[in-house]
FIVOLUM-488582 format. One record per residue (C-alpha): y, x, z. Coordinates in steps of 0.5 Angstrom, whole numbers, padded with zeros to 4 digits, always signed. Example, Ala and Ser with C-alpha at 12.3 -4.5 7.8 and 13.67 -1.06 7.14 Angstrom:
<recs>
-0009+0025+0016-0002+0027+0014
</recs>
This chain:
<recs>
+0218+0072+0248+0214+0069+0253+0208+0073+0251+0212+0079+0251+0214+0077+0259+0207+0075+0260+0204+0082+0258+0209+0086+0261+0207+0083+0268+0200+0085+0267+0198+0091+0272+0195+0097+0268+0188+0098+0271+0188+0105+0275+0184+0110+0271+0176+0110+0273+0170+0112+0271+0164+0108+0269+0160+0112+0275+0165+0112+0280+0167+0119+0280+0173+0121+0285+0179+0123+0281+0185+0127+0281+0190+0125+0286+0196+0127+0282+0196+0125+0275+0189+0123+0274+0190+0122+0266+0189+0127+0261+0191+0126+0254+0187+0130+0249+0187+0132+0242+0180+0132+0240+0178+0137+0234+0177+0132+0229+0181+0133+0222+0181+0126+0220+0188+0123+0219+0187+0116+0222+0185+0120+0229+0191+0124+0229+0193+0122+0236+0192+0123+0243+0186+0120+0247+0186+0119+0254+0181+0121+0259+0180+0121+0267+0181+0128+0270+0175+0128+0276+0177+0131+0282+0173+0138+0281+0177+0139+0275+0183+0138+0278+0185+0145+0279+0183+0148+0272+0185+0142+0267+0192+0144+0266+0196+0143+0259+0194+0147+0254+0186+0149+0256+0180+0148+0252+0176+0142+0254+0170+0138+0252+0170+0130+0252+0165+0125+0250+0167+0121+0243+0165+0116+0239+0160+0112+0243+0155+0108+0239+0157+0112+0233+0164+0108+0233+0171+0112+0234+0174+0108+0240+0181+0108+0242+0179+0112+0249+0173+0115+0252+0170+0108+0254+0163+0109+0255+0159+0115+0258+0155+0115+0251+0157+0119+0245+0157+0126+0243+0161+0132+0246+0166+0134+0242+0172+0140+0243+0179+0139+0244+0185+0141+0247+0188+0138+0254+0196+0136+0252+0199+0133+0258+0197+0130+0265+0200+0123+0266+0200+0118+0272+0197+0112+0268+0194+0110+0261+0196+0105+0256+0189+0103+0256+0188+0098+0262+0180+0099+0262+0176+0104+0265+0176+0111+0262+0171+0116+0261+0172+0123+0265+0173+0130+0262+0166+0133+0261+0168+0140+0262+0174+0145+0262+0171+0150+0257+0176+0155+0260+0182+0155+0264+0186+0160+0259+0192+0155+0257+0192+0157+0249+0196+0151+0247+0203+0152+0249+0208+0147+0248+0212+0151+0243+0205+0152+0239+0204+0145+0239+0211+0143+0237+0210+0148+0231+0203+0145+0229+0206+0138+0229+0211+0140+0225+0207+0143+0220+0202+0138+0220+0207+0133+0218+0210+0137+0213+0204+0138+0209+0201+0131+0210+0195+0134+0215+0192+0133+0221+0194+0136+0228+0187+0138+0229+0187+0142+0222+0193+0146+0224+0191+0148+0230+0184+0150+0227+0188+0155+0223+0193+0157+0229+0188+0158+0235+0183+0163+0234+0176+0162+0236+0174+0163+0244+0171+0170+0246+0169+0170+0253+0169+0177+0254+0176+0178+0251+0178+0173+0255+0176+0176+0261+0179+0183+0260+0185+0184+0264+0192+0185+0260+0197+0190+0262+0204+0189+0263+0209+0189+0257+0212+0196+0256+0219+0197+0256+0224+0195+0250+0225+0201+0246+0232+0204+0244+0235+0201+0238+0233+0205+0232+0238+0208+0227+0239+0205+0220+0235+0210+0216+0234+0207+0209+0237+0201+0211+0244+0204+0209+0241+0203+0202+0243+0196+0202+0249+0193+0202+0249+0190+0209+0243+0193+0211+0246+0197+0217+0250+0191+0219+0243+0187+0219+0240+0192+0223+0245+0192+0228+0246+0184+0229+0238+0184+0231+0239+0189+0236+0245+0185+0239+0241+0179+0240+0244+0175+0234+0239+0171+0229+0241+0173+0222+0237+0170+0216+0236+0175+0209+0233+0175+0203+0231+0182+0202+0230+0185+0195+0227+0192+0197+0228+0198+0193+0222+0201+0189+0218+0206+0193+0214+0207+0200+0220+0206+0205+0219+0198+0205+0214+0199+0211+0219+0203+0215+0224+0199+0214+0220+0193+0216+0219+0197+0222+0226+0199+0224+0228+0191+0224+0222+0190+0229+0224+0196+0233+0231+0193+0233+0229+0186+0235+0225+0189+0241+0231+0193+0243+0234+0186+0244+0229+0184+0249+0226+0179+0244+0219+0179+0240+0218+0180+0233+0213+0177+0228+0211+0180+0221+0206+0177+0216+0204+0181+0210+0199+0178+0204+0193+0183+0206+0190+0188+0210+0192+0194+0206+0200+0192+0207+0199+0190+0214+0196+0197+0215+0202+0201+0213+0207+0197+0217+0202+0198+0223+0202+0206+0221+0210+0205+0221+0211+0202+0227+0206+0207+0231+0210+0212+0228+0217+0209+0230+0215+0207+0237+0208+0209+0239+0202+0205+0241+0202+0199+0246+0209+0196+0243+0205+0191+0238+0199+0188+0236+0195+0187+0229+0192+0180+0227+0188+0181+0221+0181+0177+0219+0177+0183+0218+0179+0186+0226+0173+0182+0228+0173+0175+0233+0173+0179+0240+0178+0184+0238+0183+0179+0234+0182+0174+0240+0184+0180+0245+0190+0182+0241+0192+0174+0241+0191+0173+0248+0195+0180+0249+0201+0176+0245+0200+0170+0249+0200+0173+0256+0207+0177+0254+0204+0184+0254+0206+0185+0247+0212+0182+0244+0211+0184+0237+0205+0182+0232+0203+0185+0225+0198+0181+0221+0196+0177+0215+0196+0169+0214+0194+0166+0220+0198+0171+0224+0204+0166+0222+0202+0162+0228+0202+0168+0233+0205+0165+0240+0210+0171+0240+0214+0170+0247+0222+0169+0246+0221+0170+0238+0227+0174+0235+0225+0175+0228+0220+0173+0223+0219+0177+0217+0215+0175+0211+0213+0181+0206+0212+0179+0198+0212+0171+0199+0210+0170+0192+0203+0173+0193+0197+0168+0193+0194+0171+0200+0200+0167+0203+0198+0160+0201+0192+0158+0206+0186+0155+0202+0184+0150+0208+0187+0143+0210+0193+0142+0210+0194+0148+0206+0201+0151+0209+0204+0157+0206+0207+0162+0210+0214+0162+0208+0215+0155+0209+0212+0156+0216+0216+0161+0218+0222+0158+0216+0220+0152+0220+0219+0157+0226+0226+0160+0225+0230+0154+0225+0226+0151+0231+0226+0158+0235+0233+0160+0232+0231+0167+0231+0232+0171+0225+0229+0171+0218+0227+0176+0213+0224+0175+0207+0223+0181+0203+0219+0184+0197+0220+0188+0191+0221+0182+0187+0224+0175+0188+0221+0168+0188+0225+0162+0186+0224+0159+0193+0227+0166+0195+0233+0165+0190+0234+0158+0193+0235+0160+0200+0240+0164+0198+0243+0159+0193+0243+0154+0199+0247+0158+0204+0241+0158+0208+0240+0166+0208+0244+0172+0205+0242+0177+0200+0240+0184+0202+0240+0188+0195+0242+0195+0193+0248+0196+0188+0246+0197+0181+0247+0205+0181+0242+0206+0187+0237+0201+0183+0237+0205+0177+0237+0212+0181+0230+0209+0185+0227+0205+0179+0222+0208+0174+0224+0208+0166+0221+0202+0163+0219+0202+0156+0216+0196+0152+0211+0196+0146+0208+0190+0142+0201+0189+0141+0202+0191+0133+0204+0198+0135+0197+0201+0134+0195+0208+0135+0195+0213+0129+0190+0218+0132+0183+0217+0134+0184+0218+0141+0189+0212+0141+0185+0208+0137+0179+0209+0142+0183+0207+0148+0186+0201+0144+0193+0203+0146+0199+0203+0142+0202+0210+0140+0208+0210+0145+0203+0208+0151+0198+0213+0149+0203+0219+0149+0206+0216+0156+0199+0217+0159+0198+0224+0156+0205+0226+0158+0204+0223+0165+0197+0226+0166+0200+0233+0166+0205+0231+0172+0200+0227+0176+0196+0221+0177+0197+0215+0172+0196+0208+0174+0193+0203+0169+0194+0195+0170+0189+0191+0167+0190+0183+0168+0182+0182+0169+0176+0185+0173+0170+0186+0170+0167+0189+0163+0170+0184+0158+0171+0177+0162+0173+0173+0155+0170+0173+0148+0173+0170+0142+0171+0169+0135+0173+0176+0131+0175+0172+0125+0179+0166+0127+0180+0168+0134+0177+0161+0137+0175+0162+0144+0167+0163+0145+0164+0157+0149+0157+0156+0151+0153+0151+0147+0150+0147+0153+0156+0146+0158+0162+0149+0154+0164+0154+0159+0167+0161+0157+0162+0166+0154+0163+0173+0158+0160+0180+0156+0156+0184+0161+0155+0191+0162+0149+0191+0157+0152+0187+0152+0149+0181+0153+0153+0174+0153+0153+0169+0159+0156+0163+0160+0162+0164+0166+0160+0157+0168+0153+0155+0168+0150+0163+0167+0146+0161+0161+0145+0167+0157+0147+0166+0149+0143+0170+0144+0145+0167+0138+0152+0165+0138+0156+0163+0132+0163+0160+0131+0163+0153+0130+0170+0153+0127+0169+0158+0121+0161+0160+0122+0163+0167+0124+0158+0171+0128+0162+0177+0130+0166+0177+0137+0172+0180+0140+0175+0181+0147+0180+0176+0149+0182+0180+0155+0178+0187+0156+0177+0188+0164+0178+0193+0168+0171+0197+0168+0171+0196+0160+0178+0199+0160+0176+0205+0164+0170+0207+0160+0175+0207+0154+0180+0211+0157+0175+0216+0159+0173+0217+0152+0180+0218+0150+0181+0223+0156+0175+0226+0157+0177+0232+0161+0181+0227+0166+0177+0223+0172+0178+0216+0172+0178+0211+0178+0178+0204+0178+0180+0199+0184+0179+0192+0184+0175+0186+0188+0168+0190+0188+0172+0197+0191+0179+0197+0193+0182+0204+0194+0188+0205+0199+0190+0211+0197+0189+0217+0191+0191+0224+0191+0197+0226+0187+0192+0230+0182+0192+0228+0175+0187+0222+0174+0187+0215+0171+0187+0210+0176+0185+0203+0173+0187+0197+0177+0187+0190+0177+0194+0186+0180+0194+0187+0187+0189+0192+0188+0193+0198+0186+0192+0204+0191+0198+0208+0193+0199+0215+0190+0201+0221+0194+0208+0223+0191+0208+0217+0187+0205+0216+0180+0207+0220+0174+0207+0214+0170+0204+0207+0169+0201+0203+0163+0201+0195+0164+0196+0192+0159+0195+0186+0156+0202+0183+0158+0201+0176+0154+0195+0175+0158+0199+0174+0164+0205+0171+0161+0201+0166+0157+0198+0162+0162+0199+0155+0162+0203+0155+0169+0210+0154+0171+0210+0160+0175+0207+0165+0169+0213+0169+0168+0215+0169+0175+0208+0172+0177+0207+0177+0171+0214+0180+0173+0212+0180+0181+0205+0184+0179+0209+0188+0174+0214+0190+0179+0209+0191+0184+0206+0196+0180+0212+0200+0178+0215+0200+0185+0209+0205+0186+0211+0210+0180+0216+0216+0181+0224+0215+0180+0226+0216+0173+0230+0222+0175+0223+0225+0177+0220+0223+0170+0217+0216+0172+0215+0212+0166+0213+0205+0166+0210+0202+0159+0209+0194+0159+0205+0192+0153+0208+0185+0152+0213+0182+0147+0220+0185+0149+0224+0179+0148+0221+0175+0153+0225+0174+0159+0220+0177+0164+0220+0183+0160+0227+0184+0160+0228+0183+0167+0223+0189+0168+0227+0193+0163+0233+0192+0167+0229+0192+0174+0233+0185+0176+0228+0181+0179+0234+0177+0183+0237+0175+0176+0230+0173+0173+0229+0168+0179+0236+0165+0179+0236+0164+0172+0229+0160+0173+0232+0156+0179+0237+0154+0174+0232+0152+0169+0228+0148+0174+0234+0145+0177+0236+0142+0170+0228+0140+0169+0227+0137+0176+0221+0142+0177+0220+0145+0184+0222+0148+0188+0228+0144+0187+0224+0138+0187+0218+0136+0192+0211+0135+0189+0205+0133+0192+0198+0133+0188+0192+0128+0190+0186+0129+0187+0179+0126+0187+0174+0122+0184+0177+0116+0179+0175+0110+0183+0177+0114+0190+0184+0116+0187+0185+0109+0184+0184+0106+0191+0189+0111+0194+0194+0109+0190+0193+0102+0191+0195+0103+0198+0200+0108+0198+0207+0106+0200+0212+0112+0197+0219+0113+0197+0223+0109+0192+0225+0115+0188+0218+0118+0187+0216+0119+0180+0208+0119+0179+0205+0123+0174+0198+0122+0171+0192+0121+0173+0189+0126+0168+0182+0129+0169+0181+0135+0172+0174+0139+0172+0170+0140+0178+0165+0145+0181+0158+0144+0183+0160+0143+0190+0165+0137+0188+0171+0141+0189+0177+0142+0184+0178+0148+0180+0185+0151+0179+0183+0153+0172+0176+0151+0168+0170+0149+0171+0163+0146+0170+0162+0139+0167+0160+0134+0173+0157+0127+0173+0163+0125+0177+0169+0125+0174+0175+0127+0178+0183+0126+0176+0189+0129+0179+0196+0125+0180+0202+0129+0181+0208+0126+0185+0215+0128+0185+0221+0126+0189+0228+0129+0189+0231+0133+0194+0231+0130+0201+0225+0125+0200+0220+0130+0201+0219+0128+0208+0218+0121+0206+0213+0123+0201+0209+0127+0206+0209+0121+0211+0207+0116+0205+0201+0120+0203+0199+0121+0210+0199+0114+0212+0195+0112+0206+0190+0117+0207+0189+0115+0214+0189+0108+0212+0183+0109+0207+0179+0113+0212+0180+0108+0217+0177+0103+0212+0171+0108+0212+0173+0110+0205+0170+0117+0202+0174+0123+0205+0173+0126+0197+0181+0125+0196+0185+0131+0197+0192+0132+0198+0196+0138+0197+0204+0138+0198+0207+0143+0194+0201+0146+0190+0201+0153+0188+0199+0151+0181+0201+0145+0177+0200+0147+0170
</recs>
């Protein structure tokens, strides 16, 4: 008690610098967030504000400070030594908790206040949820500075547009009511299962226009640049230019920063963009929209690995704005939002679904074609006939699960996977027919099966280019186009053609495809992953949504076992029912998203050291450790990888609902303590990992 009183009576020293520079007369202490993504430094550091920087050193600006004198990370900038490091000035205060001299701010990089209190609060919430550092989140949220873009003048915001007509929103039960509530300034939350066809982009544009009409801002996040371009075109068609900004990675640094600044300064009140746009500083936010939340493009690959859906849920709760999660399919997480009552469903009735969806037919792999052309194309009879009839009406889409020529090979006799003799990696076939290892790249010239001694190989999964070659032989008079990683087509004409595409790269056909063929369904359904069925259904529905309605002759053929649940959901065109049943099963088994999970991976000794210092919630369940393969760079692979001299393991943590925040806090504290002790930064934490096996 006496010690506490004595400390309270010690006067705090006024901030000063080692060289006695004149300080700002008011609020001479700046609290700075340094650009260090290390968890034990995830806090603010105090610096003195020199008098010459008083006017420009305002909260939210970028600054440069000296940090880490003598190679040590110190509580404050107490030395004039140390290297210069970037940071953000968070606030100005009258005095510091530290009683000694403070180093002065070295430089105000720009007087532009890029970090608003709202963005700072959002970034802190995301960092806490994903057990990450605030600096890492801000690297994702604030784009790099570009001086020429910053110097450009920003005009006044355009007047709000008029409220739109419901248009095709009338097709959904409460769609028109949802639009009217946005225009009236309300904040509805909905999970929207869009009907097949290209109207989804215009429907999103109408929701944005209704929000702007109420005097508020709107934010739309899509998984890739092609859907962003479609929403951009729809918004321009409805409201003209100047009402919205487009934030995508392929825009270039200057243009992207210029667009971002126009949003921050309030000149633009609507944003359409890809993943990083989830942090866009839209003023007076009234609506956030996520399209196709099951796409892997919504999950960031940089620490702390936030997901767009979760971030925009957090923004909707913090800003009390509207929320719209849409897609042709429905994820289990979306179904959970409806089940808990956080969001309302927006779906069409079954009659309208049947009127807009194509006819879906199923065939098994054993139904081989009986004529020469069908055998050459590896197609069952029904699939070959649907392709032939569809080509008389227009283009036909062929979806192949893998890109390339023949990505995976197996023994033709016993079906054992063909693996490299040096590293046990999978063997792949190239265009010229030679075999190479998919891990180490060595060429294999004398392979034989170690199981049965056979010398003949067969394709486990045939790639897109090989499929295009075989279909070209089966239909020699028809042009064949491919769309995949090497070249992604945006649109194709409505004339007869075969369009071979990998999932997610399907181009839009003018007037819709006459038919679609979904090959090798077992390859997607057979993945050893909890989301295999959900992802397969989402990819199938994404392709089928580009096909003409059944009334116009549109047909989809899926080559997969007809009795499987995802296949049956595709036949009925019922992604919501599939998601609801999946959610019920996961709740019974304690799987995500009903439970919260985290993955910790790294070298064996490092993970063991991490676990020894972790204080987890009492209801946390520890699963593992289990070995995981690593790449040449020492980063864990999602599936497969070359051998490494360093053994890596992964541990999963599972907690029931309500303990997710405690789990993230415990893991973050353990990682911070470990790095403060000088431990290696090889241990990686990922909250809600997208693939858990």
